[in-house]
C-alpha positions as CSV (number, residue, x, y, z in Angstrom):
1,M,0.1,0.2,0.0
2,T,1.2,3.3,-0.8
3,I,0.3,7.0,0.8
4,P,-2.2,8.5,-1.8
5,I,-1.0,11.9,-3.1
6,K,-3.6,14.8,-2.3
7,L,-4.2,18.3,-3.2
8,L,-1.9,20.7,-1.5
9,D,0.5,17.8,-0.3
10,V,4.0,19.2,-0.1
11,V,6.1,17.0,-2.1
12,A,10.1,16.6,-2.7
13,L,11.3,15.8,-6.4
14,M,12.9,12.3,-6.8
15,V,14.6,12.9,-10.0
16,D,16.5,15.7,-12.0
17,L,14.5,17.6,-14.7
18,P,17.2,19.8,-16.3
19,D,14.8,21.2,-19.0
20,Y,12.9,22.7,-16.2
21,K,15.8,23.6,-14.0
22,L,14.5,21.2,-11.5
23,W,16.8,19.1,-9.3
24,R,16.1,16.1,-6.9
25,G,15.4,17.1,-3.6
26,Q,13.5,20.6,-4.7
27,V,10.1,21.0,-2.8
28,G,6.9,21.9,-4.3
29,T,3.0,21.9,-3.6
30,V,0.6,19.4,-5.7
31,V,-1.8,22.4,-7.1
32,E,-3.7,19.7,-9.2
33,I,-4.8,16.0,-9.5
34,L,-4.7,15.1,-13.3
35,A,-5.7,11.7,-15.0
36,D,-7.4,10.3,-12.2
37,G,-4.2,10.5,-9.9
38,A,-2.0,9.1,-12.8
39,A,-0.3,12.6,-12.8
40,F,0.2,15.8,-10.4
41,E,0.6,19.5,-11.1
42,V,3.3,20.4,-8.8
43,E,4.2,24.2,-8.1
44,F,7.9,25.1,-7.2
45,C,8.0,28.6,-5.7
46,D,11.0,30.7,-3.9
47,R,11.0,31.8,-0.4
48,E,8.7,34.8,-1.1
49,G,5.9,32.6,-2.5
50,R,6.7,33.2,-6.1
51,T,6.1,30.5,-8.8
52,Y,9.2,29.6,-10.8
53,E,7.8,26.5,-12.4
54,S,4.8,24.7,-12.4
55,V,5.2,21.2,-14.2
56,G,3.0,17.8,-14.4
57,L,4.6,14.9,-12.7
58,R,3.8,11.1,-12.0
59,P,3.8,9.7,-8.7
60,D,7.1,8.1,-9.3
61,Q,8.8,11.4,-9.7
62,I,7.6,12.8,-6.4
63,M,7.2,12.0,-2.8
64,V,5.1,13.2,0.0
65,L,6.8,15.2,3.0
66,H,5.6,14.6,6.5
67,Y,5.8,16.9,9.1
68,E,4.6,15.2,12.1
69,P,6.0,11.9,13.7
70,W,3.9,8.6,12.3
71,A,2.3,7.1,15.3
72,S,2.9,3.8,13.6
73,Q,4.8,2.9,10.7
74,P,3.8,4.4,7.5
75,P,2.0,2.4,4.9
76,S,4.5,2.4,2.4
77,A,7.6,1.6,4.7
78,P,9.1,-1.8,4.4
79,E,8.2,-4.3,7.2
80,T,11.1,-4.5,9.8
81,A,12.1,-7.8,11.6
């Protein structure tokens, strides 16, 4: 089971996208869910909140960031022995 990506989730880029001058680790926000969740429009902003890029990405190109501790193991984490 994987964690569903939702509108306004904060995500990190998992791949380099040199055509867009975006690099692995850059943080963006999901602003649109496309193709019934098969893709997402992610907006990348500077520290002042100005958008410098908005691009459609597949779920395997991004990961959802979490700011709260998990009460238990997250659904996408591998089981530990």
